[in-house]
Each structure stands twice: as C-alpha cells, then as structure tokens.
N, C-alpha and C positions, 0 to 999 in steps of 0.2 A: 898527607892526612885523609880522611874519609872520603870529603869532597873530590880529591883527586884520584882515590881509588875508584869512584864510581865512571870516571871519565878515562880509565888506564888505556884506551884504545886511541884515544884521539891526539895524545901528545902535544907539543909546545906549539906546533902551528896552530892549532885550534885556539889555543889560549891566547896568541898574538891577535888572532882575529878578533876573538870576544873582548880583548882590550880596547879595540878601536870602536867599540859600541859606546865608549865614554870617551869623546873626544873634547879637545879644549873647547872653551867657551867660543873662541875665535871662528870655530868650524860652523859652516852653515848646515842646515839640517840635509839638504842633498848628498852632502858627504856622509853624514851618518847613515843615511838609506843605502848609499853605496855600499858602506862597510857591511852593512846587514846582508846585502846581496851578493857580496863577494864571497861571506863566510856561508851562506847557502849554498851557492856554488860550488865551493871548494869542498862541503859536507856531502853533497852529492855526488862529487866526482871521486871522493874516496868511499863511499859506500855507506856513510855514518847514519844516513837516514833509514826508513823503514825497510824492512825485508832483507838486510844482509848485515849479518854480525860475524865477522870472521873470527874471532876468537871464540865464541860458542860454536862455531862448525868445527873448530879444531877440536873441541872437547868432545864433540859427537861421535867423532872417528873411534870405533870400537864400543860406541854406547848399544844396549840392546834396547832401551825404551827410552824416548826423547818427548817431552812437551814444549809446544811452541809459547810463545806470547800470547797471553789470554787464555790458555789452554790448561785446564786441570784435567790430568788423566789418569786413571785408575787402570792398574793390570793386575792379573792374576798370574801367579809365577807356577813352575812346575810342581812345587810342593804345596801348592793352593793358598799359598801367603798371599795377601794382597798389598800392593804398593800404590798409594795415590801420590802422584809427581805433582809439586806445585808448578804454576804457569815457569816457562822457560828453565826446565831442570832437565836432567841426564842421568841415567844410572847405567852400569855394566853389572851383568849377573853371572856368577859363576859356581854352579852346583857340581862338585866333583870332589874326589879324595876325601869323602865323608862328611863333609862340611858345607855348607851354605854361606857363601859370600856376596857381598853387593858392594860394589863401590858408587859412593856420590861423586860424579863429576863435577856437578853444578846445581845451584838450587838446592830445593829442599824435596824432601820424601816423606810420606807418613806411612808406617808399616804395621799392618795388621798381621802378626807370624803365625802360621802353625805350628802344632807341635809334632815333631816328626821324631825327636831323639836324637838330632843332628844339629850341632851349633850353627847358630846363624850371627853372622858378623856383617856390621855395616861399616864401610872404611870412608873416611871423609878426610882430606888434607892432612895426612900422618897420623890421626889419632883413629880409634875404633869404639863401635859401640856393639858389645854383646848382649845377645838377648838373652834375660832371664825371665821374662814375662810375654806380654802380648803386643800392646799398642803405643807407638812412640814415634816422636819425628827427629830426623835430623837435618840440620839446616845449615849449608855451606856458608861460611863467613870469612873475610880475608885472611888468610894464613892460619885458618882453623875452622871449627865447627861448632854449632850447638844442637844439646840434644835435649828435648822435651818429652817428658813421660806422661800418657794418659792413663795408662793401666798397666799394672805389672810391674816387672824390675827390670832395669837396662844397667848394664855395669861397662862405665865411661873409662876409657885409657886414652891419655892425651897424646903418647907417643910410645912406640916399643919400650919393652921394658920400665914403663912407669907405674906406679900402684893404681889399682883399680878402684874408682869410685862407683857404689852401688846406688843408683837412682830409684825411689819409689813413684807412685803416681801423685801428679802434681808437682814434681821437683823438676828442675832444669838445671844444667851444666854446660858452659862453653870452654872451649879450650883454644889456646892461641899460641903458635910457634912452639908446640909441644907442651906447652904450661897449662895445667888446670885452672879454670877459675872458680870463684867461691860457688858452692852450691846455694842454690835458690827456691824458694818456694813460690809457685806461680799459680794463676787460674789457667791451667792447662786447656781448659774447654774454650776459654776467651781466646788464647793464643793460637789455638789450631782452628779457629773458626773460617780461616781461608779455604777450608774444605767444601765450605757452603757458600762461598762468596763476600764473605765477611773479613775485615781486616781490621782487627784492634788493637790499640796501642795506649800505654799508659806511661807517660814521661819517656818515650823512646826519642832518641836523636833523630832529626829530621832527616838524614842521611841515611838511616836505614830504612826509615819510611819511603822516601824517594826510591831506594834500592828495590824494594817491593812494589811499588807501584809501577814501576819500570817493566816489571815481569808481564802487566797486565796492558801495556799501551802498546799498540801496534807500532809506534815509530821508537824514537829513543828520547829519554829524559836525563840529562846532564846537570849537576850541581856545581857551580864553580865559586864556592866561598866557604871554606873550612868553618869559620866562624857561623855560619849559616846552618851547616849541616850538623854541628854540635849543640843546635838549639834543641830543647825538648819539647814533644808534643803528646796531647793525649786526645783520643778521638775514636771513633768507629766509622769506617769507610765502606763503601760497596766497591769490590775489585772489578764489577762490571762496569763502572764509570771512572776510570782514572783522573780525568779531566777535571771532572766536580770536586774530588778529594784535592787535587792541587788547587783548585780555586777557593775551596773553603781554608785550606793552610795559608794561601797567600792573603786571604782577609785577615787572618790571625796574626800572621807573623810579618807581614808587608813586605814580602820580598818581590822582585820584578820577574815576570814571564817573558821569554823572548821566543814565539813561535814563527820557527822558519819551515820553508818549504821541504818536502820530505819527511815530514812527520817528525821533525826535532824540535823539542821545547828544551830551552835553556834557563836555569833558574839562578838569578844572582841577588 
C-alpha cells in the first residue's frame, strides 16, 4: 500500500519494533519507553536517520545533477534549457545522436526547454514525455510518473509502443505500470508552486503529502498506516517548515507523531 511504499527501505524489522510502541495494558511505561529507545538505536545503526539514504545514493550513480533534502536546484543544460529539481531529486542528461534525452531518476523536475530543432525527451519509470512546447514538470511516482504542463504542449507515452497523449497548458496526466491514467485539468500554477517554497494540495492523499514533505525534512518521515495514508487533505504549506506542516495535519487528522533520535519522525 502507499504507506508501506513510503518506508520501502526499512523492512519488517522496523515494523516489529513499531508494533512494540503499542504494548498491552499490563506493561509498564518504562517498557514502552525502552521499546522506543531500542527502535531509535536500531534505526541509527542501520542509517535510517538523517544524512544517509542508501537507496537514494544508489540512484545517484550516473546522475548528472542531484538535489538534496530541502534543496531546490536550478541548472542550465548545454542547449540553454533550464531544469529546476525539486528537493531530493536526480536526473541524468544525454545530448547525443541528434536528440536531447533526460532521465528522471527520482523526485521531480520542472523543465523550461529551449527550441533547437532537436527532440527533447524526458524518461521516467518506463514512460516518456516528448516536448512539443516549453514549460512542464515530470514527477516520479511509484511504478510510474506524472506530467503537468504549465505552458505549451507535451506528448506523454506511458510505455514503449503505446499511443501518445498530447497535453496542453493546465493539463496533467499520470501513468503507472505502463498504463496511462485519465487526463485531468488542474491549476498548474498552484501545483508547481514548490519552485517558490509553497506546497498546495486539494483533496490529496496524506501519503502523497508526507512523501513531498519528506523531501524537505532533514531526517526521515515514515507513515505506517495505509488507512491514514489514504485520507485526503487540502491546504497550503511552506516547504521551508515541514514540521509545522505535520503539526497542522496532526491537528486536523488526529494521528500520532513519534519523534526519535537521528531525525526520524514516525506517523501512526
């Protein structure tokens, strides 16, 4: 489920430790505190706390541009196209054989493409976005990606050999496992406001919101409830203060936050 995908690196051992946070009534408070301490200690030993993300580092191998947690990075490519990487994102660039190809390895990237006459293609999780216009975002998602067009036109192909869907300004399409999802009309300016430090949501699953906030938090944020991850929220939050956003969401949804040493927050 979506909550488990948020914690794909932590495996069953962390799940067992988290279950110990809900001891039977007969247990004393010191046992509960000891369970938290044991969980925190193991998390530090396996490097789940701040600063070490082995899965991310593996994806960075061969990447040309990488942004870290909390860093929005804008780079200019050799053709003078500009790419703005959302926090905790990575791309690889290949300008050869008469075409321009960018691979989104993780995270999200906003493209302002220059017109050179050569094709410009963004690859992400098996699908492609073929640039027919100028400004758009490609955001990696579990087993697929989402394309949002701010200006111009972009042709989206969910997998090799599939039909291409052309998106115009204010349109968005996602694909997953090689299958295109329905085309949507959205407020592209609001959804792409992360470039200016603002995260806007309208009836978005909490799991998606937490995944975004985790890009800006210096440690880790894990959500261990599929039911909670599926609950929808609306609101506007500053990407510069993910803890304040979590506190606001906690007030509305009533979940619990467990703050462990090493910069780890567990939501249940």
